[in-house]
C-alpha positions in Angstrom: -3.3 34.4 -75.1 -1.6 31.2 -76.1 -2.7 28.0 -74.4 0.0 26.2 -72.5 -0.1 23.2 -74.8 0.4 25.5 -77.8 3.5 27.0 -76.1 4.9 23.5 -75.4 4.3 22.2 -79.0 5.3 25.4 -80.9 7.9 26.9 -78.7 9.3 24.6 -76.0 10.0 21.4 -78.0 11.6 23.2 -80.9 13.7 25.2 -78.4 14.8 22.0 -76.7 15.8 20.5 -80.0 17.6 23.7 -81.0 19.6 23.7 -77.8 20.6 20.1 -78.2 21.6 20.6 -81.9 23.6 23.7 -80.9 25.5 21.7 -78.3 26.2 18.8 -80.6 27.3 21.1 -83.5 29.3 23.7 -81.6 30.7 21.7 -78.6 31.1 18.2 -80.1 31.8 19.2 -83.7 29.2 16.9 -85.3 28.2 17.7 -88.8 24.6 18.6 -89.7 24.2 15.3 -91.4 25.5 13.4 -88.3 23.2 15.3 -86.0 20.2 14.7 -88.3 20.8 11.0 -88.4 21.3 10.7 -84.6 18.2 12.8 -83.8 16.0 11.3 -86.5 15.3 14.7 -88.1 16.2 16.2 -91.5 19.5 18.0 -92.2 17.4 21.0 -93.3 15.8 21.1 -89.8 19.3 20.9 -88.2 20.4 23.8 -90.4 17.3 25.8 -89.3 18.1 25.1 -85.6 21.7 26.2 -86.1 20.7 29.4 -88.0 18.1 30.0 -85.3 15.2 30.3 -87.7 13.5 27.4 -85.8 13.6 27.0 -82.1 14.9 30.5 -81.6 13.8 30.7 -78.0 16.5 28.3 -76.7 18.1 31.1 -74.9 15.2 31.2 -72.5 15.7 27.5 -71.6 19.5 28.0 -71.3 19.0 30.7 -68.7 17.4 28.2 -66.2 20.3 26.3 -64.6 18.3 23.1 -63.9 17.2 22.9 -67.6 20.6 23.8 -69.0 22.1 20.8 -67.3 19.4 18.5 -68.6 20.0 19.8 -72.1 23.6 18.8 -71.9 22.6 15.4 -70.6 20.3 15.0 -73.5 23.0 16.0 -76.0 25.2 13.3 -74.5 22.4 10.7 -74.9 22.1 11.7 -78.6 25.9 11.6 -79.0 26.0 8.1 -77.6 23.3 6.9 -80.1 20.8 6.3 -77.3 17.1 6.9 -77.7 16.5 10.4 -76.5 12.7 10.5 -76.6 12.4 9.5 -73.0 14.7 12.2 -71.8 12.8 14.7 -74.0 9.5 13.7 -72.4 11.1 13.9 -68.9 12.5 17.3 -69.6 9.2 18.5 -70.8 7.6 17.2 -67.6 10.2 18.9 -65.5 9.6 22.2 -67.4 5.9 22.0 -66.7 6.6 21.4 -62.9 7.0 24.1 -60.3 7.6 27.6 -61.7 9.9 26.8 -64.5 7.1 26.7 -67.1 5.6 29.9 -65.6 8.9 31.7 -66.3 9.1 30.4 -69.8 5.4 31.0 -70.5 5.5 34.5 -69.3 8.6 35.3 -71.5 7.1 33.7 -74.6 3.6 35.2 -74.2 4.7 38.7 -73.6 5.5 39.2 -77.3 
């Protein structure tokens, strides 16, 4: 069984980034290079998020309405060149609250 902190670090955070990259790329039409610069990650990482070889569990996050809305808000923060680390931390805290993390943890650890 995976520890909750392992799930956060290895599954949740990459899935959040993947979802934000997906929104910026597909809905706002940013290039991989633009996304990489705005998010402070490499273009290769952006490509992996788009190809779903990294952060491939974003679909689990997107199925939870309260998280889906926060992912869109985070994408807009990145789009506007604002620092998104605070919103990332807040989203992670929100995920760990209530039963949201339990749903995600159960889905990820059932593999």
